[in-house]
matplotlib code that plots the C-alpha trace (Angstrom):
import matplotlib.pyplot as plt

x = [-1.3, 2.3, 1.4, -1.2, 0.9, 3.5, 1.1, -0.4, 3.3, 4.4, 4.0, 1.5, 3.9, 6.8, 9.7, 9.3, 9.1, 10.5, 8.2, 8.5, 6.8, 8.6, 5.7, 4.8, 8.2, 6.8, 8.0, 7.9, 8.5, 5.2, 5.5, 2.9, 0.8, -1.6, -5.2, -7.6, -10.1, -13.1, -12.7, -12.5, -11.8, -8.5, -7.9, -4.8, -4.4, -1.5, 0.7, 3.2, 5.5, 4.8, 7.6, 6.7, 7.5, 4.6, 6.5, 6.2, 2.8, 1.8, -0.5, -3.0, -4.7, -6.8, -5.3, -7.2, -7.2, -9.2, -8.9, -5.8, -4.2, -4.3, -6.0, -6.7, -9.7, -10.9, -7.6, -6.9, -3.9, -2.7]
y = [8.4, 6.7, 3.8, 3.2, 4.3, 2.1, -1.1, 0.1, -0.1, -3.3, -6.6, -8.8, -11.0, -9.3, -8.5, -6.2, -2.5, 0.5, 3.5, 7.1, 10.4, 13.1, 15.6, 13.7, 11.8, 8.5, 5.4, 1.8, -1.4, -3.0, -6.4, -8.4, -7.3, -10.0, -9.9, -8.3, -10.7, -8.9, -6.5, -7.9, -4.6, -4.5, -3.9, -5.6, -6.4, -5.1, -5.4, -3.0, -1.3, 2.3, 3.9, 7.7, 9.9, 7.9, 4.9, 2.0, 0.3, -2.7, -1.8, -3.9, -2.6, -2.5, 0.1, 0.1, 1.7, 5.2, 7.9, 6.7, 6.6, 4.5, 4.9, 3.5, 1.7, -0.4, 0.0, 0.1, 0.6, -2.6]
z = [-1.7, -1.9, -0.4, -3.0, -6.0, -5.0, -4.8, -8.0, -9.9, -7.9, -9.7, -7.5, -5.9, -6.2, -3.4, -0.8, -1.8, 0.0, -0.2, 1.4, 1.7, 1.9, 2.7, 5.7, 6.9, 6.9, 5.0, 5.1, 3.0, 1.4, 1.9, 0.0, -2.7, -4.1, -6.0, -4.2, -2.8, -2.0, -4.6, -7.9, -10.4, -10.3, -6.6, -4.8, -1.3, 0.6, 3.7, 4.7, 7.6, 8.2, 10.1, 11.4, 13.6, 16.0, 15.8, 13.7, 12.8, 10.5, 8.0, 6.1, 3.0, -0.5, -3.5, -6.3, -9.7, -9.7, -12.2, -13.7, -10.2, -7.2, -4.1, -0.9, -0.2, 3.1, 5.3, 8.8, 11.0, 13.0]

ax = plt.figure().add_subplot(projection="3d")
ax.plot(x, y, z, "-o")
ax.set_aspect("equal")
plt.show()
């Protein structure tokens, strides 16, 4: 949820943005925000790093507007 909301507030093509989720202790940096290629309904593709107790990973995903907020859609950890 924190990642989706950060992507939703970002400007497409913006500089990297830091995010943190105090409830899970995870944090990272959203490196890219692009218009969604397969989801034309205002969705955005993004790439972020994620640091958690399990280590650091890269996360490619899609955030879409839904019911006044942003939700992750079709995302996967890489």
